[in-house]
C-alpha positions as CSV (number, residue, x, y, z in Angstrom):
1,M,65.2,-52.5,214.6
2,M,63.2,-49.6,214.7
3,P,63.8,-45.8,215.9
4,K,62.5,-44.3,219.3
5,F,59.4,-41.9,218.1
6,G,59.2,-38.2,220.3
7,N,57.8,-35.1,219.7
8,T,59.4,-31.6,220.7
9,T,57.5,-29.6,223.3
10,N,56.2,-26.3,223.0
11,P,58.2,-23.6,225.1
12,S,55.2,-21.2,224.4
13,E,53.1,-24.0,226.4
14,D,52.8,-25.0,230.4
15,I,55.6,-28.2,230.3
16,L,53.3,-30.7,232.3
17,K,50.1,-29.8,229.8
18,E,52.8,-30.6,226.7
19,I,54.0,-33.9,228.1
20,K,50.7,-35.0,228.8
21,T,50.0,-34.3,225.5
22,I,52.9,-36.4,223.7
23,G,52.2,-39.1,226.4
24,R,48.7,-39.3,225.5
25,M,49.7,-39.5,221.8
26,G,52.4,-42.7,222.3
27,F,55.1,-41.2,221.7
28,D,58.4,-43.0,223.2
29,F,59.8,-39.8,224.8
30,A,59.6,-36.1,225.2
31,E,62.1,-34.0,223.4
32,I,61.8,-31.1,226.2
33,G,62.5,-27.3,224.8
34,I,65.0,-25.2,227.2
35,E,63.9,-22.1,226.9
36,G,61.0,-18.9,227.1
37,P,58.4,-18.1,227.8
38,K,57.4,-20.9,229.7
39,A,60.3,-23.6,229.8
40,F,63.3,-21.5,231.0
41,P,66.0,-23.4,232.7
42,E,65.0,-22.1,236.2
43,T,60.9,-22.9,235.7
44,L,61.6,-26.6,234.5
45,V,64.4,-27.2,237.6
46,R,61.3,-25.9,239.9
47,K,59.0,-28.6,238.0
48,K,61.6,-31.8,238.0
49,R,59.2,-34.1,240.5
50,K,56.1,-33.1,238.6
51,I,58.2,-33.4,235.2
52,L,59.7,-36.8,235.8
53,K,56.6,-38.5,238.0
54,L,54.3,-37.9,233.9
55,L,57.7,-39.3,232.0
56,D,56.9,-42.4,234.2
57,K,53.1,-42.2,234.2
58,Y,53.3,-42.4,230.1
59,G,56.9,-45.0,229.9
60,M,58.4,-42.3,228.4
61,F,62.1,-41.0,228.8
62,A,63.3,-37.3,227.4
63,I,65.7,-35.6,225.7
64,A,66.9,-32.1,225.8
65,H,66.3,-29.1,222.7
66,T,68.2,-26.1,223.4
67,A,66.9,-22.6,222.5
68,W,68.2,-22.1,218.3
69,F,68.7,-18.6,218.9
70,I,71.8,-19.4,221.5
71,D,74.5,-18.1,219.1
72,L,77.5,-20.0,219.7
73,G,79.5,-18.6,217.2
74,C,79.1,-15.0,218.1
75,P,82.1,-12.9,216.8
76,Y,81.4,-10.6,220.1
77,E,83.5,-11.9,222.9
78,N,81.6,-11.5,225.6
79,V,77.6,-12.1,224.0
80,R,79.5,-15.3,223.2
81,R,81.0,-16.3,226.4
82,A,77.3,-15.2,227.9
83,W,75.5,-18.0,225.5
84,V,78.2,-20.5,226.5
85,E,76.7,-19.2,230.3
86,E,73.6,-20.1,229.5
87,G,74.3,-23.4,227.3
88,K,75.9,-24.3,230.3
89,K,72.6,-23.7,232.4
90,A,70.6,-25.7,230.1
91,I,72.9,-28.5,230.1
92,H,72.2,-28.5,234.8
93,T,68.8,-28.4,233.5
94,A,68.8,-31.2,231.3
95,R,71.4,-32.6,233.7
96,E,68.8,-32.5,236.6
97,L,65.7,-34.0,234.9
98,G,68.2,-37.1,234.1
99,I,68.4,-36.5,230.4
100,K,71.6,-37.6,228.8
101,L,70.9,-36.2,224.9
102,V,71.6,-32.4,224.7
103,N,71.1,-30.6,221.5
104,F,72.5,-26.9,220.7
105,H,72.5,-25.5,217.2
106,F,74.7,-24.1,214.4
107,D,73.4,-21.1,212.9
108,C,74.6,-17.2,213.3
109,S,72.4,-14.8,214.2
110,T,73.4,-12.2,212.8
111,P,74.0,-13.1,209.3
112,L,75.4,-9.5,207.7
113,M,78.7,-10.9,209.5
114,L,78.4,-14.0,206.6
115,R,79.5,-11.5,204.5
116,D,83.1,-11.0,205.5
117,A,85.0,-14.1,204.9
118,R,87.2,-13.6,208.2
119,I,84.2,-13.4,210.1
120,R,82.8,-16.1,209.1
121,R,85.9,-18.1,209.6
122,R,85.8,-16.5,213.5
123,I,82.7,-17.6,214.0
124,L,82.8,-20.9,212.8
125,E,86.5,-21.2,215.3
126,N,84.1,-19.6,217.8
127,H,81.4,-22.6,217.3
128,V,84.3,-25.0,218.0
129,R,85.6,-23.3,221.1
130,S,82.0,-22.9,222.7
131,L,81.4,-26.7,221.6
132,K,84.4,-28.0,223.5
133,E,84.1,-26.3,226.5
134,L,79.9,-27.7,226.9
135,N,81.1,-31.1,225.7
136,E,83.3,-30.9,228.8
137,Y,81.1,-29.4,231.0
138,G,78.6,-32.2,229.9
139,S,80.6,-34.8,231.1
140,G,78.6,-37.7,231.0
141,M,76.4,-36.7,228.5
142,K,75.9,-36.6,224.7
143,I,76.0,-33.0,223.1
144,M,74.7,-33.1,219.6
145,L,74.6,-30.4,216.8
146,E,71.9,-29.3,214.4
147,N,72.1,-27.7,211.4
148,G,70.4,-24.5,211.3
149,A,67.8,-23.0,209.0
150,I,68.2,-19.5,209.0
151,Q,70.7,-19.2,206.3
152,E,72.5,-22.2,203.8
153,W,75.7,-21.3,205.2
154,S,74.3,-23.3,208.6
155,S,73.2,-25.9,206.8
156,N,76.1,-26.7,204.6
157,A,77.4,-29.9,205.2
158,E,81.0,-29.2,205.0
159,N,81.2,-26.5,207.5
160,L,79.5,-28.9,210.0
161,R,82.0,-31.3,209.0
162,Y,84.6,-28.9,210.2
163,I,83.0,-28.6,213.2
164,M,82.6,-32.3,213.9
165,K,85.8,-32.9,213.5
166,K,87.6,-30.6,215.6
167,V,85.0,-31.5,218.5
168,K,85.3,-35.3,218.5
169,D,83.2,-36.2,220.8
170,I,80.0,-34.8,220.1
171,G,77.3,-36.4,218.0
172,F,75.3,-34.9,214.9
173,H,71.8,-34.0,215.3
174,L,70.2,-33.7,211.5
175,D,67.1,-31.7,210.8
176,V,66.3,-32.9,207.5
177,G,63.6,-29.7,206.9
178,H,66.6,-27.6,207.8
179,A,68.8,-29.2,205.4
180,F,66.2,-29.4,202.6
181,V,65.4,-25.7,202.4
182,H,69.3,-25.0,201.6
183,G,69.6,-27.7,198.8
184,G,66.9,-29.8,198.5
185,M,67.3,-33.9,198.7
186,K,70.8,-34.1,197.4
187,N,72.1,-31.4,200.5
188,V,69.8,-34.2,202.7
189,M,71.3,-37.0,201.3
190,K,74.8,-35.4,201.9
191,F,74.2,-35.3,205.6
192,L,73.7,-38.9,206.2
193,R,76.2,-40.0,203.7
194,I,78.8,-37.8,205.7
195,F,77.5,-38.3,209.2
196,R,76.2,-41.6,209.4
197,K,78.5,-42.9,211.8
198,R,78.0,-39.8,214.1
199,L,74.0,-39.8,213.7
200,V,72.6,-39.1,217.4
201,H,69.3,-37.7,216.4
202,I,66.6,-36.4,213.8
203,H,64.6,-34.2,213.3
204,M,61.6,-35.2,210.7
205,H,59.1,-32.6,209.2
206,D,58.1,-31.2,205.4
207,N,58.8,-28.1,203.8
208,Y,58.7,-27.1,200.0
209,G,62.0,-25.9,199.1
210,V,61.4,-22.5,200.2
211,K,61.4,-21.5,203.5
212,D,61.4,-23.8,207.0
213,D,57.6,-24.7,207.2
214,H,57.5,-27.3,209.7
215,L,54.8,-29.4,207.9
216,P,53.4,-32.8,208.6
217,V,55.9,-35.6,207.0
218,G,54.1,-36.3,203.6
219,V,51.8,-33.4,202.7
220,A,54.9,-31.4,201.0
221,N,58.1,-32.4,198.6
222,I,60.4,-34.2,201.3
223,D,61.2,-37.7,199.7
224,Y,60.6,-39.1,202.7
225,E,60.8,-42.7,201.8
226,K,64.1,-42.1,199.9
227,I,65.2,-41.0,203.5
228,V,63.9,-43.9,205.4
229,K,65.6,-46.2,203.0
230,T,68.8,-45.1,203.6
231,L,68.3,-45.0,207.4
232,K,67.4,-48.3,207.7
233,R,70.0,-49.6,205.3
234,A,72.4,-48.0,207.9
235,G,70.9,-49.8,210.8
236,Y,69.6,-46.3,212.5
237,D,67.8,-47.1,215.4
238,K,68.1,-44.1,217.7
239,T,65.5,-41.2,218.2
240,V,63.4,-39.3,215.8
241,S,61.1,-36.3,216.3
242,F,58.4,-34.7,214.7
243,E,59.0,-31.4,214.8
244,V,55.7,-30.2,213.1
245,F,54.4,-27.2,213.8
246,T,50.4,-27.1,213.4
247,K,47.6,-26.0,215.5
248,D,46.3,-29.5,215.7
249,R,49.4,-31.9,217.4
250,D,47.6,-34.6,216.0
251,F,49.6,-33.9,212.8
252,A,52.9,-34.6,214.9
253,K,51.0,-38.7,215.4
254,I,49.7,-38.8,212.0
255,S,53.6,-38.6,211.0
256,M,54.9,-40.4,212.8
257,E,52.4,-43.5,211.8
258,K,52.7,-42.8,208.6
259,F,57.0,-42.9,208.5
260,R,56.1,-46.1,211.0
261,K,54.3,-47.5,208.2
262,M,56.8,-46.4,205.8
263,W,59.7,-48.3,207.8
264,A,57.8,-51.2,208.1
265,K,57.5,-51.5,204.9
266,T,60.7,-50.9,203.1
267,K,63.3,-53.1,202.9
């Protein structure tokens, strides 16, 4: 069975306009970004009826994508607590919109902190504490953790494995581009191997292995045919978002069509 395909909304644009664009391109779902400047939680809740009406019009469902800068591992405890509360607001917003799948990111917004081994450990444990609380708050929903992009530490499979072992009910969200920047195809395949049973969502986009470019699928250095073969053999049939950041939104649709063809011809 083929996965469901979606596109991420641009939080700098009006959410209703974004859903219309994604719907007209023929995606199965919209991955709604819950972040400013135009998609703060209160904004989305205020537009709830119109959002749900549009999703129904285009026959789409929605999943939620929280802001990448929510720092669940922050070593400053008061700040960490504030981010957890923001995370709860995002979960509440997703629940209001009937969304069952919500992502959070594994990252460190202050890379300087990672130079100290004790602080690295604290940041790791803080992610565990924060995610346990958010997972409990999001009862009835699926919370998932995405590998980060800022530094190699946040796209290290062993760090993610540690957290996933401690927080047993959450799912894993693989961002292929992030993994590739910090370790190439070897790192991508490691994530697919380690988290095969807990993989619930994937971000697809391309890059040259230097920075997080978010290019259309197939234009740079990521071996997507290998990824498709691995996913198909594993029986992956969940969700895939094409997180392509180009001015021409059609490149997200082109990426989906290219991926669909690869999937269809792969045995």
